C-alpha positions in Angstrom: 53.3 112.2 117.4 54.1 116.4 119.5 57.1 117.4 120.6 56.1 116.6 124.1 57.7 114.2 126.5 55.7 111.5 127.8 55.2 108.6 129.5 51.6 106.9 129.0 50.8 108.0 125.7 47.9 108.5 123.6 48.0 108.8 119.8 51.3 110.0 120.4 50.5 112.3 123.6 50.2 112.8 126.9 46.6 112.8 127.6 46.0 116.9 127.8 49.3 118.0 126.6 49.1 117.8 122.4 51.6 120.5 121.1 53.1 121.2 117.4 52.0 117.8 115.3 56.1 116.3 114.7 55.2 113.8 112.3 54.9 115.0 108.4 57.3 112.8 105.7 57.8 109.5 107.8 55.1 107.2 109.3 52.2 106.3 111.5 53.9 103.4 114.0 50.6 101.7 114.9 50.4 102.9 118.5 49.8 106.3 117.4 47.2 105.4 115.3 43.7 107.1 116.3 40.1 107.7 115.0 37.4 107.0 113.9 36.0 106.4 110.6 32.7 108.2 110.4 35.1 111.6 111.1 36.2 111.3 108.0 33.1 112.4 106.5 32.0 115.7 108.0 36.1 116.7 107.2 35.8 115.7 103.5 32.1 117.7 103.7 34.3 120.8 104.8 36.5 120.2 102.0 34.5 121.8 99.5 32.3 123.4 101.4 32.9 126.2 100.7 31.2 129.1 97.7 34.2 128.5 95.6 33.0 125.3 95.1 29.8 126.9 94.2 31.1 128.8 91.5 32.5 125.8 90.1 28.9 125.0 89.2 28.5 128.2 87.6 30.6 126.9 84.1 27.5 125.2 82.5 25.6 127.5 83.2 27.7 130.4 82.3 27.7 128.5 78.3 23.9 128.2 78.0 23.5 125.1 79.3 19.6 124.4 81.1 19.4 123.6 85.0 17.9 120.4 84.7 21.6 119.6 81.9 23.4 121.5 84.5 22.9 119.3 87.0 22.8 116.3 85.8 26.3 117.0 84.6 27.6 118.0 87.9 26.5 114.7 89.8 27.8 112.7 86.5 31.5 114.9 86.9 31.3 115.0 90.4 30.7 110.8 90.6 33.6 110.4 88.3 36.3 112.1 90.2 35.5 111.8 93.9 35.2 107.3 92.7 39.0 107.7 92.3 39.5 110.3 94.9 37.8 108.1 97.4 39.8 104.9 97.2 42.3 106.9 97.5 41.2 106.7 101.0 42.3 103.2 101.5 45.8 103.8 101.3 46.1 105.7 104.4 45.2 103.3 107.0 47.4 100.3 105.1 50.5 102.0 104.4 50.3 104.9 107.3 52.2 107.3 104.9 50.9 110.6 103.2 49.7 110.2 100.0 52.4 110.8 97.5 55.1 109.5 99.0 53.1 106.7 98.9 54.0 107.0 94.9 57.2 106.6 94.9 56.8 103.0 94.1 55.1 103.8 91.1 56.9 106.6 90.3 60.6 106.2 92.0 62.0 108.4 94.5 63.3 111.3 92.0 60.6 110.2 89.3 58.0 111.8 91.3 59.5 115.4 91.8 57.7 116.4 88.0 54.1 115.3 89.5 54.8 116.4 93.6 55.7 119.9 92.2 51.9 120.3 90.2 50.3 119.3 93.6 52.2 121.8 95.5 51.2 124.2 92.8 47.7 123.3 92.7 47.4 123.0 96.8 48.7 127.1 96.9 47.5 128.4 94.3 43.7 126.7 95.5 45.2 128.5 98.3 45.3 131.6 96.8 41.5 131.4 95.5 40.3 130.7 99.3 42.9 134.1 100.7 40.5 136.2 98.7 37.8 134.4 98.9 37.9 134.7 103.2 39.0 138.1 102.5 36.0 139.2 100.4 33.8 137.8 103.1 35.2 139.6 106.3 35.0 143.2 103.7 31.6 142.2 102.7 30.8 142.1 106.3 32.0 145.2 107.8 34.6 147.9 105.8 37.0 146.7 102.8 40.5 146.3 104.2 41.5 143.3 102.5 45.2 143.6 102.7 45.0 142.3 106.6 42.4 140.8 106.5 44.6 138.4 103.9 47.4 138.6 106.5 45.0 137.4 109.4 43.7 135.1 107.1 47.1 133.1 106.3 48.0 133.7 109.6 45.7 131.9 111.6 45.6 128.9 109.0 48.9 128.4 109.2 48.6 127.9 112.9 46.3 125.2 112.8 48.5 123.5 109.9 52.1 124.1 112.0 49.7 122.3 115.1 48.7 119.8 113.0 46.8 116.4 112.0 43.9 116.2 114.7 43.5 120.3 115.5 43.0 120.4 111.3 40.8 117.4 111.9 39.0 118.8 114.4 38.8 122.3 113.1 36.7 120.9 110.1 34.8 118.2 112.5 33.0 121.7 114.3 32.5 123.7 111.4 31.1 121.1 109.5 27.8 121.6 111.2 27.8 125.2 111.0 28.4 125.2 107.6 25.2 122.4 107.0 22.7 124.4 109.1 23.9 127.6 106.9 23.8 126.4 103.2 20.7 124.6 104.3 19.1 127.1 104.7 20.0 129.3 102.1 19.0 126.2 99.7 15.6 126.7 101.6 15.9 130.0 100.3 16.3 129.8 97.3 14.4 127.1 96.2 11.4 129.2 98.2 12.2 132.8 96.1 13.1 131.3 92.6 10.5 130.3 89.9 11.1 126.9 89.7 9.3 125.6 86.6 10.4 129.3 84.4 13.9 128.0 86.1 13.3 124.7 84.0 12.2 126.1 81.0 15.4 128.3 80.6 18.6 127.3 78.6 18.8 124.3 76.9 21.6 121.4 75.7 24.9 121.8 74.2 27.3 119.0 74.7 30.1 121.6 74.4 28.8 123.1 77.3 27.5 120.4 79.1 31.0 118.6 78.9 33.1 121.8 80.5 30.8 121.4 83.5 31.3 117.9 83.7 35.1 118.2 83.6 35.2 120.8 85.7 32.9 119.2 88.8 35.4 116.2 87.9 38.9 118.0 87.6 37.7 119.6 91.3 37.1 116.8 92.7 40.7 115.0 91.3 42.1 117.5 92.5 42.0 115.9 95.7 43.4 112.9 95.1 46.7 114.2 96.5 45.9 114.7 99.6 43.5 112.2 101.2 46.1 109.6 102.7 47.3 113.0 104.4 44.1 113.0 106.5 43.7 108.9 106.7 46.6 107.8 107.5 46.4 107.9 111.6 43.4 105.5 111.2 44.0 102.0 112.6 45.2 99.4 110.3 42.3 97.8 110.1 40.3 100.0 109.6 37.7 98.9 107.1 37.9 99.5 103.3 34.9 99.8 102.3 33.8 102.2 105.1 36.9 104.7 104.7 36.4 105.0 100.8 32.4 105.4 101.9 33.3 107.8 104.1 35.7 109.9 102.1 33.5 109.6 99.3 29.9 110.8 100.7 30.9 113.8 102.5 33.3 115.0 99.4 30.8 114.3 97.1 27.4 115.8 99.1 28.7 118.9 100.0 30.5 118.9 96.3 27.7 118.3 93.7 25.4 120.2 96.6 27.2 123.7 96.6 27.4 123.1 92.6 24.0 122.6 92.4 22.6 125.4 94.2 25.6 127.6 92.2 23.9 127.0 88.9 19.9 127.4 90.5 21.8 131.2 91.4 23.1 132.0 88.2 20.5 130.5 85.6 18.0 133.0 88.1 20.1 135.5 88.2 22.6 135.3 85.3 23.8 139.3 85.4 24.7 138.8 88.9 27.3 137.4 90.5 27.1 134.0 92.1 28.4 135.3 95.5 25.7 138.1 95.5 23.2 135.8 93.9 23.4 133.7 97.0 23.9 136.7 99.1 20.5 138.4 97.8 18.1 135.3 98.2 19.5 134.4 101.7 18.2 138.5 102.9 15.4 137.5 101.2 14.9 134.7 103.1 15.3 136.3 106.4 16.7 138.8 107.0 20.5 138.9 107.5 20.8 135.0 106.3 22.9 136.7 103.4 25.3 138.4 106.0 26.1 135.1 108.2 26.5 133.4 105.0 29.3 135.7 104.7 30.4 134.9 107.9 30.0 131.1 107.5 32.0 131.6 104.2 34.7 133.0 106.2 35.1 130.2 108.5 34.9 127.3 105.9 37.9 128.9 104.9 39.3 129.4 107.5 39.1 125.7 108.1 40.5 124.6 104.9 43.0 126.6 104.1 45.5 124.1 106.4 44.6 121.5 104.6 46.2 123.0 101.8 49.7 124.1 103.7 49.7 121.2 105.6 49.3 118.8 102.3 51.5 121.0 100.2 54.1 121.4 103.6 54.1 117.6 102.7 54.5 117.5 99.5 57.5 120.1 99.4 59.3 118.2 101.9 59.1 115.0 99.4 61.4 116.6 97.1 64.0 118.4 99.0 63.8 114.5 100.5 64.6 112.9 97.0 67.9 114.6 96.8 68.6 115.0 100.2 67.4 112.9 103.3 66.0 114.9 105.6 65.0 113.9 109.6 61.1 114.4 110.0 60.6 117.0 113.0 58.1 119.4 113.5 61.0 122.3 112.6 61.0 121.3 109.2 57.5 121.2 108.7 57.2 124.5 110.2 59.6 126.3 108.3 57.9 125.0 104.6 54.4 125.6 106.5 55.7 128.9 106.5 57.6 129.5 103.8 54.4 128.5 101.7 51.8 130.9 103.4 54.7 133.3 102.5 54.0 132.2 98.9 50.6 132.5 98.6 50.3 136.5 100.7 52.7 137.2 98.4 50.7 135.5 95.1 47.2 136.8 96.7 48.1 140.5 97.3 50.3 139.9 93.6 47.6 139.3 91.2 45.7 141.7 90.0 42.4 140.6 89.5 42.1 141.2 85.8 44.1 137.5 85.7 42.1 135.7 88.6 39.9 134.0 85.5 43.3 132.6 83.8 44.7 131.7 86.9 41.7 129.5 87.5 42.1 128.2 84.1 45.4 126.9 85.3 44.5 126.0 88.0 41.7 123.7 86.4 44.7 122.8 83.0 46.7 121.3 85.6 44.6 119.6 87.8 44.3 117.6 84.6 47.7 116.4 85.2 46.4 114.6 87.9 44.8 112.4 86.3 46.9 109.9 84.6 49.0 109.8 88.4 45.3 108.5 89.7 45.3 105.9 87.4 48.4 104.5 88.2 48.3 104.9 91.7 45.0 103.4 92.1 46.2 100.2 89.3 49.0 99.5 91.2 47.7 99.6 95.6 44.7 97.6 94.4 45.5 95.7 91.1 49.5 95.1 91.3 50.4 94.7 94.7 46.9 94.3 96.5 48.3 97.0 99.3 51.0 95.1 100.3 54.5 97.0 100.6 57.9 97.8 101.9 57.1 101.3 103.0 60.8 101.0 105.2 61.8 100.9 101.2 59.3 103.9 100.5 61.5 105.9 102.8 65.0 104.6 102.1 67.1 107.1 100.7 68.0 106.2 96.8 64.1 104.7 96.8 64.8 101.5 98.2 63.7 98.6 95.9 62.4 100.7 94.5 64.3 103.4 92.9 65.1 106.5 92.0 62.9 106.4 88.7 59.9 104.0 87.7 60.4 103.4 84.0 56.8 101.7 84.0 55.1 104.6 86.4 56.3 107.0 84.3 56.1 105.9 81.1 52.3 105.5 81.7 52.1 108.8 83.0 53.6 110.3 80.0 51.4 108.5 78.0 47.9 108.6 78.8 48.7 112.6 79.8 49.9 112.9 76.0 47.2 111.1 74.8 44.5 113.9 76.9 46.3 116.9 75.2 43.9 116.7 72.2 41.3 116.6 73.9 42.0 119.9 76.7 39.6 122.9 76.4 39.7 125.5 78.4 40.4 129.3 78.3 44.1 128.8 78.0 44.4 125.6 75.5 42.1 123.8 73.1 43.5 120.9 71.6 42.5 119.3 67.9 40.2 116.8 69.0 38.5 118.9 71.1 38.4 121.3 68.4 36.6 119.1 66.2 33.9 118.2 68.8 33.2 121.3 69.2 34.9 122.4 72.1 33.7 119.1 74.1 36.5 118.0 77.1 36.6 114.7 77.2 40.6 114.8 78.2 39.6 112.5 82.1 37.6 110.2 79.6 40.4 109.4 78.3 43.7 110.0 79.6 42.3 107.7 82.7 41.3 104.0 80.9 45.1 104.5 79.0 47.2 105.1 81.5 46.3 102.4 83.9 45.3 99.7 81.4 49.0 100.6 80.2 50.6 100.1 83.9 48.7 97.1 84.2 50.2 95.0 81.3 53.6 97.0 81.6 53.8 95.2 85.6 52.6 92.2 84.6 56.3 91.4 83.7 57.9 92.7 87.1 60.1 91.0 89.1 58.7 91.6 92.4 60.9 89.1 94.2 62.7 91.9 95.9 60.4 93.3 96.9 58.9 90.3 98.9 61.7 89.8 100.3 61.9 93.4 101.4 58.2 93.0 102.9 59.2 90.2 105.3 61.8 92.3 107.0 59.8 94.7 106.7 57.8 94.9 110.5 61.2 94.7 111.7 62.6 97.5 110.4 59.5 100.2 111.2 60.2 98.6 114.6 63.8 100.3 113.8 62.8 103.4 112.5 60.5 104.3 115.9 63.2 102.6 118.3 64.5 105.4 121.0 67.4 104.3 120.8 67.9 105.9 117.1 66.8 108.6 115.3 65.5 107.6 111.9 66.2 109.9 108.3 64.1 108.0 106.2 64.8 105.1 106.3 68.9 105.4 107.4 69.1 104.4 111.4 71.9 106.5 113.0 72.6 105.6 116.8 71.8 108.6 118.9 74.6 109.2 120.8 74.4 109.1 124.9 72.3 111.2 126.5 70.4 113.0 122.6 66.6 113.1 122.4 65.6 111.1 120.3 62.9 112.0 117.5 
């Protein structure tokens, strides 16, 4: 797994000599699988354990939605989005591949490029917000010097992402304890300082505000779906589906609903104060200095979650290139792409004026809706059509192997699902006619997901999968050859190594 010469290996490493991960878009063989299911819970808890999540919870309150209805909308939206996101977790252990490259089966190796581009843009876009959040937190703790702080945060996150999967997991796991304790104290502080009786009586109910909060909470969780298997693919193949899905579900939903509820509460209580400042205010009121500690923990949480965006975005960017020019998985290619994406994220961070941030946030939310039909098609294929049985070497083969370059059924289901969603979009950038007729209520995920899922299921009922079944029979032998030290793998093409040549 790492760029090391080794004799006896654990996780592809000589114990105590871990360096830079060499896997990227390729298959993780059985002898390199490691980790336990419970480790997924703190990892996914930390993915959402930051103030950006709290800001997602203020949307309903900002539109006048009462706190009780805000909490209901946050919970319902979180459950909806996390339900589908968590079920991607089982694909990692079963297939040993990153999340998006698995979708070559449904969309084709080149047909997948558009969803891949959307995912890379979303991941780097969220990275921009994380960098800004971290720099603002550091400025609040010391003195304002956002430019150097942004360089420091981007560089630190890039190093963690470059070292790779295991370090990303380890950082998130250790930080989860610190974040859990800090935000627990802040929550107690908020509940002890806020007039809960008066809070419950404030605001009212409006479908527009309720569905806006529901949609935001759901989209925030669905935006995680394209990276789930990136962080479960090293688990042993025999990992139980229910257990890994449950750990991802509980970890991700727990932090998301908690912090979104916290954001809704402080915004309702102090509607004229910035949400981050309100959290700091209640922290300091409860325990002197807790607000400052919260800023410090926010900085650490950003440094923990930002590498996950760089890591997954790099894998997806490499997958895009590989669709047109086969690439050999290597540490070098992954490092170069991470460095490039880090630089682009930094340039976007310093180049976006503050008054454009709200529009940029709405743009990212709109892009997140583009993932709804993708997740529907991908999950239906895995659980209902192919029942987790794939020819993995064919997925990695140049030209898409038996799955081809263009998956007409998957692309058609995706396009139609997206098309029926558009009239129901309701954002600051675009509001469809159906959403206007509903008073601005956004129910697009409730429309697009079942439409794409049902259409793909119907289209696949008559599909001839005999060539795939034959390839599945040959798959173990081909996968063994893929990682044979006597061959240099180029995503499915096997080129004999020259005498004395080092192998990947």
